N, C-alpha and C positions, 0 to 999 in steps of 0.2 A: 559379482560383488554383493556382499550382504550389508545393507545399510540400515541403521537404526535411527529413525527420525523421532525427535522428542519435542513436545510442546507442553507448556505448563498451564496455559490459560483455559478459561471456560466461557469466553465471550464470543461475539460474532463481529467480524470486521475484516479488514484487508489482510491482517496477519494470518487469521485462521484460513481464509480462502487461499492465500499463498501456500500455506503449509499443506493443505489438502490437495490442491492442484499439483504441487511439486511431487508429493508422495505418489499420487496416481500415475503421473507421467514417468517417474523413475522406475515404477514397477513394471513397465513395459520391457525393460532390459535387465533389471537387477532384482534381487530378492530384497524386498523392502519390508521392514518391520516398523510399526508406528506405536509409540507410547504417548497417549493423550487421554483426555477426559472422555468418558464413555458416550457423552452426548454427540460426539462426532462419528461414532462407529459406522453408521449406515451411509456415510458420505464417501467412503473409500472404495476403490475398484476391487474386484474380486481377487486380484493378484496381490493386494496388500494384506499383510498379516497384522491385524490390529490387536493391541494389548491395552485394554482400558486401565487407566490408573489416574486417580484424582490427585493432581499436583497443584491444585489451586490454593492450598493452605500455605502456611509459612514455609519459606524456602529452606529453613534450617530445622524443620521438624525431623527428629532422628528416625522415627518410624517410617515416614514417607521417603526419606533418603535411603534407608535400608531396603525398602521395597523396590525403589527405582534401581539401585545397584544390583540387587538379586535378579531383577528382570533383565537388565542389560547383560549380566553374566550368563543367564539362561539362553538368551538370544545368540550370544557369541558373535557379534558383528565384526565386519572388517573396518567399519568406521561408524562413529556416533556423530550425529548432526543435530545440534540443539538450536532452537529458534527463539529469539528474543531474550530479554535480560533475565527473566526469572528462571527459565530452563537452563540458560547458560550458567547462572549462578549456582544452580544445583549440581550440574555436571562438573563445574569447576571444583566444588567441594569434594566430589567423589573422584576427581581426576587421577589421583595416585593409585586408586584401586581398579581403574578401568584399563584393560590391556590394549584396547584398540585406540588408534589416533582419534582425536576429537576436533570437530569443526563447529563453529557457531555462526549463525546469521544474525546480524544486528539490524533490527527493523526500525528503530527510532532513536532519537537523541535522548541520552540519559546522563545524569550527573556522575553516577557511580559506574565506572567501567573497568575497574581493576580485575574483575573476574575474567575478562577477555584475554589477559596476558597469559593465561594457563592453557590456551588452546593452540593446537598445531597449525590451524589456519582459520582465518576469519573471512566472512563474506558480508559486505555492507550493501544495503539496497540503494544507497546513494553516496556521493562523495561527502555530502553534508553530515551524515550520521557517522562517517568514518573519522571525522576530525577529532583529534585528541586521543585516539586509541593507540596505546603503546604496544603494538605487535606488528613487526615488519611483514609478516605473512598475511597480507590482506588483499582481497580482490573485491572491486566494486562490480556488482551485477544488478542492473536495474530490473525492477519488476516488469513482467510482461503479460500480455493477453493475446489470444488468437481470435481475430475477427476480421471480417471483410471491410476494406475501406469504404467510406461513406458515399463516394461519388460526388456528383455535382448538383443534386436536387436542391432547390431553393427552400430553406427553412421557412421563410415567410409565407409560403403557400399554405401552410397549415396553421398559421397564427393570425389570420384575418387582417393582414397588413401591419400588425404590431410586430416589433422586433422582440425576440425572446431570449432572455438570459436564464440559464439553468444551473442550479446548484444540486449536486448529488452527494449525499453523505449522511452520517449519523448526526442527529440534532443534539450535540453535546458541546460544552464550552470550548473545547480545543478547536473545533471546526469554525469558530468565529462567525456563526450565522447572525448573531446580534450586530457585529460590525458590518456585515453585508447589508442588513436591512437599513442601517444608518446611512451607509454609502449609497444605497439605491434611492433613498429619500432625497438625496442631493442631486440626482440626475436632472438635467434641465428638461429633457423630453418626457412628456407624459405618455407617449405612444410606445412604451417599452414595458413588457411584463416580466415578472420574475417567478420562475417555478422552483419551488423547494421540494426536492425529491428525497424522501427518507423520513425516519422517525427517531424518537429518542426522548430522554427525560426533559429536555428543554422546549419541547414543542409548544406546550401551553403558554409559557412565558414569551416565546417568540411570536406566537399568534397575537398575544396582547400587545407586544411591541409594535407589530405591523399595524394594528388597529390604532394605537396611539399616534403613530406617524402618518395616519390616514392613507395607508398603503393597501388596505384590505381588498380594494377593487382591482389592484394591479399585481398583487402577490398571491400565489396559489400554493397552499401546503398540500402536496399530493400524497404524502405518506410513502410507505414502502411499495415499490412497484417491481413487476417482473418483466417489464417491457422497456428496459433502460436503453437499448439500442435505438428503438423508435423515438424515445424522448430526446436522445442526443441528436438524432437527425432533424428534429424539429427546432433545435436550438440555433440561434445565430451566434451565440457565445456561451461558453461554459466558464463558470467562475469557481475558483478555490479561494476561500477566505480564511484559511486555517491560521491559528496562532502557532501551531507546532505540527510537524509531520515527519515521517521517515521518508516515505516516497508514496504520494497519493495515487492509488490505482485508477481513480477517475481521470487523472491526467493521461494515463495510457489509453484508456477507453475512448476519451475524447479525441486524442491525436490520431489513433488508428481509424476513427470514424471521420477523419478530416474535419474536425470541429475546432476552431480557434479557442484558446483558453486565456483568461486573465487570472493571475494568481498572486497571492502574497509570496514573499521571498522565502519559501520553505524549501528544504532540501529536495532535490529532484526537479521541481519546477524552476528553481533558480539556476540550475545547471543546464536546462534544456531550452527554456523559453526565451524569446528575445527580450531585451531590456525594456522595450516600449510597453510590454504587457505585464510587467512585474510591479507590484505595489508593496510598500512598506508594511510590515506586520503591525497590527494594532493601530492602523491609520485609516479610518473610514474616508477621510478627505482624499488621501492619495489613491485609495481604491476606487473612489468615485471618478477621479481624474482619468485613471487607466481605463475604466469602463467606458467613459465618454469618448476617449481617444479611439478605442477599438470599434465602437459602434458608429463612429463618424464616417468611415470610408471602407465599405466592404471590399472593394477591389484592392485597396492598399493592404488591408489585413490578409487577403488571400495571397498576395505576393510575398508578404512577410513570412507567412507560415508554410509556404511551399517547401523549403528545405527542412523545416521541422517535421512535417508530415513524412518526408522521405526518410529522415532519421528514425522516426517511429517505426516505419515499416521494416527497417533493417535491424534495429537494436531493441525495440520494445515489444517483441513478440514473445509469447510463452515458450515457443520452441527454442528461441535464442537463450532465454533465461534458464531453461532446463539443461540445454547442452553445455552452457557455461558452468552451471552448478555441478553437473556430472563430471566435467573435466577437473574441477577443483577436488572433488571427492576421490576420483581415481588417482590424481597426482599425490594426494595426502597418503593414500593407502600404499602406493608404490614407494614413496619416500620412507614410510615406516618399515616396509619390507627390506629396503636397502640398508637402513640403519640396524635392523635386527640381524642381518647377515654379516 
């Protein structure tokens, strides 16, 4: 099967990692062509045929759309697979000139979703982002990662007796780190540390907020790190404080590492995590309550998360994600051939 994967962004995050990892995995069994910004070119496996094209400008730019269409026609794919809203919107505009069936993956909640009605099939990374989409051909496939479970090593062994809460993500408004700092300031215990792993445009203001809240001795801004698995193993608790998400990859990494998670009620987390560890979005008070509850009894938390860890090992692996996505693409191609005959 000849697959054309299309992404329009030029940033770094979960979407881009999802796109690159999926293309590399599919290239093990299929002929995969990728259309994306040239900055990602050296991150694809040798089996992936990379076609650099800057789609980061206006989605209605006639010249960009023309170049995209000509490139797709030159590739001659069996199926076109667009990722996220911008690429989906561009493929939707070109849909009537593309001979192959088209699939789109929805990565996050958006107000405008009409473009998804023109696709032969949709994949949503969570049930939450699928809500309100008017296309009956839709499959939910959770994001996945491949890594070894964390085992039973005690996190507190590495934190000198302090319990450790870890946040991992970009320091941008949507991740709600300002809400997390406010919530952390409300915890009764002073023997808890907060590690903030990641970087972004809000780092300076967040460091100032931590200082104003007199948290600077208990909050560590660690910047971008390449030892995420080790940091997860040192955590008693992983926290997701987002205002909005499609499906947070840190949730997958934490659960596969057997680390409990407290999260706001964003898609993915709200579908997988127990009610006891879910906090209302934009509510530092409620987030603080959930953190206090989770930290109060480690044995209770371990029992609560046992079935969640089991679910993760079966449904949140990269292999499962790739296999499920491949099945959708194959089915769409076969349906198209039946209709043509």
